[in-house]
C-alpha positions in Angstrom: 73.8 -124.6 -59.5 71.5 -125.8 -62.3 70.8 -123.4 -65.1 67.3 -122.3 -66.2 67.2 -124.8 -69.1 68.1 -127.7 -66.8 65.4 -126.7 -64.3 62.9 -126.3 -67.2 63.7 -129.8 -68.5 63.4 -131.3 -65.0 60.1 -129.8 -64.1 58.7 -130.6 -67.6 59.9 -134.2 -67.2 58.2 -134.5 -63.8 54.9 -133.3 -65.2 55.2 -135.7 -68.2 55.9 -138.6 -65.9 52.9 -137.9 -63.7 50.6 -137.4 -66.7 51.9 -140.7 -68.3 51.3 -142.6 -65.1 47.8 -141.1 -64.7 47.0 -141.9 -68.3 48.0 -145.5 -68.1 46.0 -145.9 -64.8 43.0 -144.3 -66.5 43.2 -146.6 -69.5 43.5 -149.6 -67.2 40.4 -148.5 -65.3 38.5 -147.9 -68.5 39.4 -151.3 -69.9 38.2 -153.0 -66.7 35.0 -151.0 -66.3 34.0 -151.4 -70.0 34.2 -155.2 -69.7 32.3 -155.1 -66.4 29.6 -153.0 -67.9 29.3 -155.3 -70.9 29.0 -158.4 -68.6 26.4 -156.6 -66.4 24.4 -155.7 -69.5 24.4 -159.3 -70.6 23.6 -160.5 -67.1 26.3 -163.1 -67.3 29.9 -163.3 -66.2 31.0 -165.6 -69.0 30.3 -163.8 -72.3 28.6 -160.6 -73.4 27.0 -159.7 -76.7 28.3 -156.2 -76.2 31.8 -155.0 -76.8 33.5 -151.8 -75.7 37.2 -152.3 -76.6 39.9 -149.7 -76.2 40.5 -149.0 -79.8 42.8 -146.5 -81.6 40.2 -143.6 -81.3 40.2 -144.0 -77.5 44.0 -144.2 -77.4 44.3 -141.2 -79.6 42.0 -139.2 -77.5 43.8 -140.2 -74.3 47.2 -139.3 -75.9 45.8 -135.9 -77.0 44.5 -135.1 -73.5 47.9 -136.3 -72.0 49.8 -133.9 -74.3 47.5 -131.1 -73.5 47.9 -131.8 -69.8 51.7 -131.7 -70.1 51.6 -128.5 -72.0 49.1 -126.8 -69.6 50.3 -128.2 -66.3 54.0 -128.5 -67.1 55.1 -125.7 -69.4 53.5 -122.9 -67.5 54.6 -123.8 -64.0 58.1 -124.6 -65.3 58.3 -121.3 -67.0 57.2 -119.4 -63.9 59.5 -121.4 -61.6 62.6 -120.7 -63.7 61.8 -116.9 -63.7 61.4 -116.7 -59.9 64.0 -114.8 -57.9 64.9 -117.6 -55.6 67.8 -115.6 -53.8 65.4 -112.7 -52.9 62.8 -115.1 -51.6 65.4 -116.9 -49.4 66.7 -113.7 -48.0 63.3 -112.4 -47.1 62.0 -115.6 -45.5 65.0 -117.6 -44.4 65.5 -121.3 -45.0 61.8 -122.2 -44.8 60.7 -119.6 -47.4 58.4 -120.7 -50.2 57.3 -118.9 -53.3 53.8 -117.5 -53.0 51.4 -119.1 -55.5 50.2 -116.9 -58.2 46.7 -116.2 -59.4 47.3 -118.5 -62.4 48.2 -121.4 -60.1 45.1 -120.9 -58.0 42.9 -120.6 -61.1 44.3 -123.9 -62.4 43.4 -125.6 -59.1 39.9 -124.2 -59.3 39.5 -125.4 -62.8 40.8 -128.9 -61.9 38.4 -129.2 -59.0 35.5 -128.0 -61.2 36.3 -130.5 -64.0 36.7 -133.3 -61.5 33.2 -132.5 -60.1 31.7 -132.5 -63.6 33.3 -135.9 -64.3 32.2 -137.4 -61.0 28.7 -136.1 -61.5 28.5 -137.4 -65.1 29.8 -140.8 -64.0 27.1 -141.0 -61.4 24.4 -140.0 -63.9 25.7 -142.6 -66.3 25.6 -145.4 -63.7 22.1 -144.4 -62.7 20.9 -144.4 -66.3 22.5 -147.8 -66.9 20.7 -149.2 -63.8 17.4 -147.8 -65.0 17.9 -149.4 -68.5 18.6 -152.7 -66.9 15.2 -152.6 -65.1 13.2 -151.2 -68.0 10.5 -153.4 -69.4 11.2 -153.9 -73.1 7.7 -155.1 -73.9 8.8 -158.6 -74.7 9.6 -161.7 -72.6 13.4 -161.7 -72.7 13.8 -164.7 -70.4 15.2 -167.7 -72.2 15.0 -165.8 -75.5 17.7 -166.2 -78.2 18.0 -164.0 -81.2 20.2 -165.2 -84.1 21.0 -163.2 -87.3 21.3 -165.2 -90.6 22.1 -164.0 -94.1 21.3 -166.5 -96.9 23.2 -164.3 -99.4 26.4 -165.6 -97.8 25.5 -169.1 -99.1 24.6 -167.8 -102.6 21.0 -168.9 -102.1 18.7 -168.1 -104.9 15.8 -165.7 -104.0 13.2 -168.2 -105.4 14.4 -170.9 -103.0 14.4 -168.7 -99.9 10.9 -169.5 -98.7 11.6 -173.2 -98.7 14.9 -172.7 -97.0 13.3 -170.6 -94.3 10.7 -173.3 -93.7 13.4 -176.0 -93.4 15.4 -173.9 -90.9 12.3 -173.1 -88.9 11.3 -176.8 -88.7 14.8 -177.8 -87.7 15.1 -175.2 -85.0 11.6 -175.9 -83.6 12.4 -179.6 -83.4 15.6 -178.9 -81.3 15.4 -180.1 -77.7 14.4 -177.4 -75.3 12.9 -175.1 -77.9 9.3 -174.3 -77.2 8.7 -171.9 -80.2 10.7 -170.4 -83.1 9.9 -167.8 -85.8 11.6 -165.5 -88.3 11.6 -161.7 -88.4 13.1 -159.2 -90.9 14.3 -157.0 -88.0 16.1 -158.4 -85.1 15.3 -157.7 -81.5 18.4 -155.5 -81.0 17.5 -152.8 -83.4 14.3 -151.3 -84.9 13.4 -151.1 -88.6 12.2 -147.9 -90.2 10.5 -147.5 -93.6 11.9 -145.1 -96.2 8.6 -143.4 -97.1 5.5 -142.1 -95.4 2.0 -143.6 -95.4 -1.5 -142.3 -95.8 -4.2 -143.5 -93.4 -7.4 -144.3 -95.1 -10.2 -142.0 -93.9 -7.9 -139.6 -92.2 -7.0 -136.2 -93.7 -3.3 -135.4 -93.3 -2.6 -132.0 -91.8 -0.3 -129.7 -93.5 3.3 -130.7 -92.9 2.3 -133.9 -91.2 4.4 -137.0 -92.0 3.0 -140.4 -91.1 6.0 -142.8 -90.8 5.6 -146.3 -89.5 8.2 -148.8 -88.4 7.5 -152.1 -90.2 8.7 -155.6 -89.4 8.0 -158.7 -91.5 7.5 -161.8 -89.4 6.5 -165.4 -89.7 3.6 -167.1 -87.8 4.1 -167.7 -84.1 6.3 -164.6 -83.8 4.3 -162.9 -81.2 3.9 -166.0 -79.0 7.7 -166.6 -79.4 8.8 -163.2 -78.2 6.0 -162.9 -75.7 3.9 -160.1 -77.2 0.2 -160.5 -76.4 -2.4 -159.9 -79.0 -4.9 -157.4 -77.6 -7.5 -157.6 -80.3 -7.9 -159.5 -83.6 -5.6 -162.3 -84.5 -1.9 -163.0 -85.2 -0.5 -164.2 -88.5 -1.1 -167.7 -89.6 0.0 -170.1 -92.4 -2.8 -168.7 -94.7 -1.3 -165.2 -94.8 0.9 -166.0 -97.9 1.7 -163.7 -100.8 -1.5 -164.4 -102.9 -3.7 -163.9 -99.8 -5.1 -160.5 -98.9 -2.6 -158.3 -97.1 -3.0 -158.1 -93.4 -1.0 -156.3 -90.6 -0.7 -156.3 -86.9 -0.3 -152.8 -85.3 0.5 -151.8 -81.8 -2.1 -150.2 -79.5 -0.5 -146.7 -79.8 -1.0 -146.6 -83.5 -4.5 -148.0 -83.2 -5.5 -145.4 -80.6 -3.9 -142.6 -82.6 -5.3 -143.3 -86.1 -8.3 -145.5 -85.5 -9.9 -144.3 -82.2 
């Protein structure tokens, strides 16, 4: 005895309830898996240097997808159901009669299965890439290695006093129990540094349109031994490589083979 508007509201409310439950379950799974991935990346179950919180952007995206799902999967079926001639269907098929699914409903099922396969495949590829990254050799000895970022500007340190401050910090850290080696670097281990301009290699003619860009890092002595990078040829930096001394550099093997074969 319900009218069309009542049936419409009922079917739409059912769709909205199912979508709301699915969205909350998805957010709960996302919250748990993001923390698990961060702990796995840090190789520890206590703390992780990575963070993947469920922020307002993720919540907004989930809400937008939920609203779209309600509109797509709730309005159209509800509209079609309220337009069906139920009396004619019951007369033709008896008590057990059902309404034949339309082409639109079958198309929605096909689209749903296709999207689910894409999501499952993408998740599998993401997990495989994550496992490969965990077993990738970064080129440094990461075991028992700690990287700490400091900013002397927060303490209003004068630029002229920075070298002495760095020396005191380095001596104090090196003297700490359990520390085998310590050094400074302009760029941390978690991100590369890139120069703003290009360079010209002496004795090499630059081709038309060629840009020679190097990534440069300024480090203190013992840096290479601290992070576990071996010196293939030549020497590392030492205490004599100060500002008045001739400028020297340590380059990687790829750059040496490319520009100085």
